MARBA-3410 file (N, C-alpha, C, O; in Angstrom, 1 decimal):
113
15.4,15.0,-1.4,15.3,14.1,-2.5,16.2,12.9,-2.3,15.8,11.7,-2.5 ~ 17.4,13.1,-1.8,18.4,12.0,-1.6,17.9,11.2,-0.4,18.1,9.9,-0.4 ~ 17.2,11.8,0.5,16.7,11.0,1.7,15.6,10.0,1.2,15.6,8.9,1.6 ~ 14.8,10.5,0.3,13.7,9.6,-0.2,14.3,8.5,-1.0,13.8,7.3,-0.9 ~ 15.3,8.8,-1.8,15.9,7.7,-2.6,16.6,6.7,-1.7,16.5,5.5,-1.9
17.3,7.2,-0.6,18.0,6.3,0.3,17.0,5.4,1.0,17.3,4.2,1.2 ~ 15.9,6.0,1.5,14.9,5.2,2.2,14.3,4.1,1.3,14.1,3.0,1.7 ~ 13.9,4.5,0.1,13.3,3.6,-0.9,14.3,2.5,-1.2,13.9,1.3,-1.3 ~ 15.6,2.8,-1.4,16.6,1.8,-1.7,16.8,0.9,-0.6,17.0,-0.3,-0.8 ~ 16.8,1.4,0.7,17.0,0.6,1.8,15.8,-0.4,2.0,16.0,-1.6,2.3
14.6,0.0,1.8,13.4,-0.9,1.8,13.5,-1.9,0.7,13.2,-3.1,1.0 ~ 13.9,-1.5,-0.5,14.0,-2.4,-1.6,15.0,-3.5,-1.3,14.8,-4.7,-1.5 ~ 16.2,-3.1,-0.7,17.2,-4.1,-0.4,16.7,-5.0,0.8,17.0,-6.2,0.7 ~ 16.0,-4.5,1.7,15.4,-5.3,2.8,14.4,-6.3,2.2,14.4,-7.5,2.6 ~ 13.6,-5.9,1.2,12.7,-6.8,0.6,13.4,-7.9,-0.1,13.0,-9.1,-0.1
14.5,-7.6,-0.8,15.2,-8.6,-1.6,16.0,-9.6,-0.7,16.0,-10.8,-0.9 ~ 16.6,-9.1,0.4,17.5,-10.0,1.2,16.9,-10.4,2.5,17.0,-11.6,2.8 ~ 16.2,-9.5,3.2,15.7,-9.9,4.5,14.3,-10.6,4.5,14.1,-11.6,5.2 ~ 13.4,-10.0,3.7,12.1,-10.5,3.6,11.8,-11.3,2.3,10.7,-11.3,1.8 ~ 12.9,-11.9,1.8,12.8,-12.6,0.5,11.7,-13.7,0.5,11.0,-13.7,-0.5
11.6,-14.5,1.5,10.6,-15.6,1.5,9.2,-15.0,1.5,8.3,-15.5,0.8 ~ 8.9,-14.0,2.3,7.6,-13.4,2.4,7.3,-12.7,1.1,6.1,-12.8,0.6 ~ 8.2,-11.9,0.5,7.9,-11.2,-0.8,7.7,-12.2,-1.9,6.9,-12.0,-2.8 ~ 8.5,-13.3,-1.9,8.3,-14.3,-3.0,7.0,-15.0,-2.8,6.4,-15.3,-3.9 ~ 6.5,-15.3,-1.6,5.2,-15.9,-1.5,4.1,-15.0,-1.9,3.1,-15.5,-2.5
4.2,-13.7,-1.6,3.2,-12.7,-2.1,3.3,-12.7,-3.6,2.2,-12.7,-4.3 ~ 4.4,-12.7,-4.2,4.5,-12.7,-5.7,3.9,-13.9,-6.3,3.3,-13.9,-7.4 ~ 4.1,-15.1,-5.7,3.5,-16.3,-6.2,2.0,-16.3,-6.0,1.3,-16.8,-6.9 ~ 1.5,-15.7,-5.0,0.0,-15.6,-4.8,-0.5,-14.7,-5.9,-1.7,-14.8,-6.2 ~ 0.3,-13.7,-6.4,-0.2,-12.8,-7.4,0.0,-13.5,-8.8,-0.4,-12.9,-9.8
0.5,-14.7,-8.9,0.6,-15.4,-10.1,2.0,-15.2,-10.8,2.1,-15.6,-12.0 ~ 3.0,-14.7,-10.1,4.3,-14.5,-10.6,5.2,-15.7,-10.3,4.9,-16.4,-9.3 ~ 6.2,-15.9,-11.0,7.1,-17.1,-10.7,8.6,-16.7,-10.8,8.9,-15.7,-11.5 ~ 9.4,-17.4,-10.1,10.8,-17.2,-10.2,11.3,-15.8,-9.8,10.9,-15.3,-8.7 ~ 12.2,-15.2,-10.6,12.7,-13.9,-10.3,11.7,-12.9,-10.2,11.8,-12.0,-9.4
10.6,-12.9,-11.0,9.6,-11.9,-11.0,8.8,-11.9,-9.7,8.3,-10.9,-9.3 ~ 8.7,-13.1,-9.1,7.9,-13.1,-7.8,8.6,-12.4,-6.7,8.0,-11.9,-5.8 ~ 9.9,-12.2,-6.9,10.7,-11.4,-5.9,10.8,-10.0,-6.3,10.8,-9.0,-5.5 ~ 11.1,-9.7,-7.6,11.4,-8.4,-8.1,10.2,-7.5,-8.1,10.3,-6.3,-7.7 ~ 9.1,-7.9,-8.7,8.0,-7.0,-8.9,7.4,-6.5,-7.6,7.2,-5.3,-7.4
7.0,-7.4,-6.6,6.5,-6.8,-5.3,7.5,-6.0,-4.6,7.2,-5.0,-4.0 ~ 8.8,-6.3,-4.7,9.9,-5.5,-4.0,10.0,-4.1,-4.7,10.1,-3.1,-4.0 ~ 9.9,-4.1,-6.0,9.9,-2.8,-6.7,8.7,-2.0,-6.4,8.8,-0.8,-6.2 ~ 7.5,-2.6,-6.3,6.3,-1.8,-6.0,6.4,-1.3,-4.6,5.9,-0.2,-4.3 ~ 6.9,-2.1,-3.6,7.0,-1.6,-2.3,8.1,-0.5,-2.2,7.8,0.5,-1.5
9.2,-0.6,-2.9,10.2,0.5,-2.9,9.7,1.8,-3.5,9.9,2.8,-3.0 ~ 8.9,1.7,-4.6,8.3,2.8,-5.2,7.3,3.5,-4.3,7.1,4.7,-4.2 ~ 6.5,2.6,-3.6,5.5,3.2,-2.7,6.2,3.9,-1.5,5.7,5.0,-1.1 ~ 7.2,3.3,-1.0,8.0,4.0,0.1,8.6,5.3,-0.4,8.6,6.3,0.3 ~ 9.1,5.3,-1.6,9.6,6.6,-2.2,8.5,7.7,-2.3,8.8,8.8,-2.0
7.3,7.3,-2.7,6.2,8.2,-2.8,5.8,8.7,-1.4,5.5,9.9,-1.3 ~ 5.7,7.8,-0.5,5.2,8.2,0.9,6.2,9.1,1.6,5.9,9.9,2.4 ~ 7.5,8.9,1.3,8.6,9.6,2.0,8.6,11.1,1.7,9.3,11.9,2.3 ~ 7.8,11.6,0.7,7.7,13.0,0.4,6.6,13.6,1.4,5.4,13.6,1.1 ~ 7.1,14.0,2.5,6.1,14.5,3.6,5.5,15.8,3.3,4.5,16.2,3.9
6.1,16.6,2.4,5.5,17.9,2.1,4.3,17.9,1.2,3.5,18.8,1.2 ~ 4.2,16.9,0.3,3.2,16.8,-0.7,2.4,15.5,-0.6,2.9,14.5,-1.0 ~ 1.3,15.5,0.0,0.5,14.3,0.2,-0.7,14.5,-0.7,-1.3,15.5,-0.9 ~ -1.2,13.3,-1.3,-2.3,13.3,-2.1,-2.8,11.9,-2.4,-2.6,11.0,-1.7 ~ -3.5,11.8,-3.6,-4.1,10.5,-3.9,-3.0,9.4,-4.2,-3.3,8.3,-4.0
-1.9,9.8,-4.7,-0.8,8.8,-5.0,-0.3,8.3,-3.7,0.2,7.1,-3.7 ~ -0.3,9.0,-2.6,0.2,8.5,-1.3,-0.8,7.5,-0.8,-0.4,6.5,-0.2 ~ -2.1,7.8,-1.0,-3.1,6.8,-0.6,-3.0,5.5,-1.4,-3.1,4.4,-0.9 ~ -2.7,5.6,-2.7,-2.5,4.4,-3.5,-1.2,3.7,-3.1,-1.2,2.4,-3.1 ~ -0.2,4.4,-2.7,1.0,3.7,-2.2,0.8,3.0,-0.9,1.2,1.9,-0.7
0.0,3.7,0.0,-0.3,3.0,1.3,-1.2,1.8,1.0,-1.0,0.8,1.7 ~ -2.1,1.9,0.1,-3.0,0.7,-0.2,-2.1,-0.4,-0.8,-2.4,-1.6,-0.5 ~ -1.1,-0.1,-1.6,-0.2,-1.1,-2.1,0.5,-1.8,-1.0,0.6,-3.1,-1.0 ~ 1.1,-1.1,-0.2,1.9,-1.7,0.9,1.0,-2.5,1.8,1.3,-3.6,2.3 ~ -0.2,-1.9,2.2,-1.1,-2.6,3.0,-1.7,-3.9,2.4,-1.8,-4.9,3.1
-1.9,-3.9,1.1,-2.4,-5.1,0.5,-1.4,-6.2,0.4,-1.7,-7.3,0.6 ~ -0.1,-5.8,0.2,1.0,-6.8,0.2,1.2,-7.3,1.6,1.4,-8.5,1.8 ~ 1.0,-6.5,2.6,1.2,-7.0,4.0,0.0,-7.9,4.4,0.3,-8.9,5.0 ~ -1.2,-7.5,4.0,-2.3,-8.4,4.3,-2.2,-9.7,3.5,-2.5,-10.8,4.1 ~ -1.8,-9.7,2.3,-1.6,-10.9,1.5,-0.5,-11.8,2.1,-0.7,-13.0,2.1
0.5,-11.2,2.7,1.6,-12.0,3.3,1.1,-12.6,4.6,1.5,-13.7,5.0 ~ 0.2,-11.9,5.3,-0.3,-12.4,6.6,-1.3,-13.5,6.4,-1.3,-14.6,7.0 ~ -2.3,-13.3,5.4,-3.4,-14.3,5.3,-3.1,-15.4,4.3,-3.6,-16.5,4.5 ~ -2.2,-15.2,3.3,-2.0,-16.1,2.2,-3.3,-16.5,1.5,-3.4,-17.6,1.0 ~ -4.2,-15.6,1.5,-5.5,-15.9,0.9,-5.9,-14.6,0.0,-6.4,-13.6,0.6
-5.7,-14.7,-1.3,-6.0,-13.5,-2.1,-7.5,-13.1,-2.0,-7.8,-11.9,-2.1 ~ -8.4,-14.0,-2.0,-9.8,-13.7,-1.9,-10.2,-12.9,-0.7,-10.9,-11.9,-0.7 ~ -9.7,-13.3,0.5,-10.0,-12.6,1.7,-9.3,-11.3,1.7,-9.9,-10.3,2.3 ~ -8.1,-11.2,1.1,-7.4,-9.9,1.1,-8.2,-8.9,0.2,-8.4,-7.7,0.6 ~ -8.7,-9.3,-0.9,-9.5,-8.4,-1.8,-10.8,-8.0,-1.1,-11.2,-6.9,-1.2
-11.4,-8.9,-0.4,-12.6,-8.6,0.3,-12.3,-7.5,1.4,-13.1,-6.6,1.5 ~ -11.3,-7.7,2.1,-10.9,-6.7,3.2,-10.6,-5.4,2.6,-10.9,-4.3,3.1 ~ -9.8,-5.4,1.4,-9.5,-4.1,0.8,-10.7,-3.4,0.3,-10.8,-2.2,0.5 ~ -11.6,-4.1,-0.3,-12.8,-3.4,-0.8,-13.6,-2.9,0.4,-14.2,-1.8,0.3 ~ -13.7,-3.7,1.4,-14.5,-3.2,2.6,-13.8,-2.0,3.2,-14.5,-1.0,3.6
-12.5,-1.9,3.2,-11.8,-0.8,3.8,-12.0,0.5,2.9,-12.2,1.6,3.4 ~ -11.9,0.3,1.6,-12.0,1.4,0.7,-13.4,2.0,0.7,-13.6,3.2,0.7 ~ -14.4,1.1,0.7,-15.8,1.6,0.8,-16.0,2.3,2.1,-16.7,3.4,2.2 ~ -15.5,1.8,3.2,-15.7,2.5,4.5,-15.1,3.8,4.5,-15.7,4.8,5.0 ~ -13.8,4.0,4.0,-13.2,5.3,4.0,-13.9,6.2,3.0,-13.9,7.4,3.3
-14.4,5.7,2.0,-15.1,6.5,1.0,-16.4,7.1,1.6,-16.7,8.3,1.5 ~ -17.2,6.3,2.3,-18.4,6.7,3.0,-18.0,7.8,4.1,-18.7,8.8,4.2 ~ -16.9,7.5,4.8,-16.5,8.5,5.8,-16.1,9.8,5.2,-16.4,10.9,5.8 ~ -15.4,9.8,4.1,-15.0,11.0,3.4,-16.3,11.8,2.9,-16.3,13.0,3.0 ~ -17.2,11.1,2.3,-18.5,11.7,1.9,-19.2,12.4,3.0,-19.7,13.5,2.9
-19.3,11.7,4.1,-20.0,12.2,5.3,-19.3,13.4,5.9,-19.9,14.4,6.3 ~ -17.9,13.4,5.9,-17.2,14.5,6.3,-17.3,15.7,5.4,-17.4,16.8,5.9 ~ -17.4,15.5,4.1,-17.5,16.6,3.1,-18.9,17.2,3.3,-19.1,18.4,3.2 ~ -19.9,16.4,3.5,-21.3,16.9,3.7,-21.4,17.7,5.0,-22.1,18.7,5.1 ~ -20.7,17.2,6.0,-20.7,18.0,7.3,-20.0,19.3,7.1,-20.5,20.3,7.6
-18.9,19.4,6.4,-18.2,20.6,6.2,-19.0,21.6,5.3,-19.0,22.8,5.5 ~ -19.7,21.0,4.4,-20.6,21.8,3.5,-21.7,22.5,4.3,-22.0,23.7,4.0 ~ -22.2,21.8,5.2,-23.3,22.3,6.0,-22.8,23.3,7.1,-23.6,23.9,7.8 ~ -21.5,23.4,7.3,-20.9,24.2,8.3,-20.8,23.6,9.6,-20.5,24.3,10.6 ~ -21.0,22.3,9.7,-20.9,21.6,11.0,-22.0,21.8,11.9,-22.0,21.3,13.1
-23.1,22.4,11.5,-24.3,22.6,12.4,-25.0,21.3,12.5,-25.1,20.6,11.5 ~ -25.6,21.1,13.6,-26.4,19.9,13.8,-27.9,20.1,13.5,-28.6,19.1,13.7 ~ -28.3,21.2,13.2,-29.7,21.4,13.1,-30.0,22.2,11.9,-31.2,22.5,11.7
END
């Protein structure tokens, strides 16, 4: 538990001080201004890292945390919210189709005929 808190706090501090320009630009692309453009994305990234750091219990919230971090990273790289949303939707649909196909394969017992 203390390790998760330490890692999340470290990432939060890195977002505030080391990646300040990048996090602020992401916040501004999300429509935030001033202090909130730095605080809200940093807090979301810190909370996402806190959630992902629990290696014993993985689930849907970890996927949401990874999606949050990935979307902020893509937004920081592209500086284009429309392209980022398009890529996120494309990725989510692709993984959903793959999960459905995997579930159907497991249901059939993996037989090919």
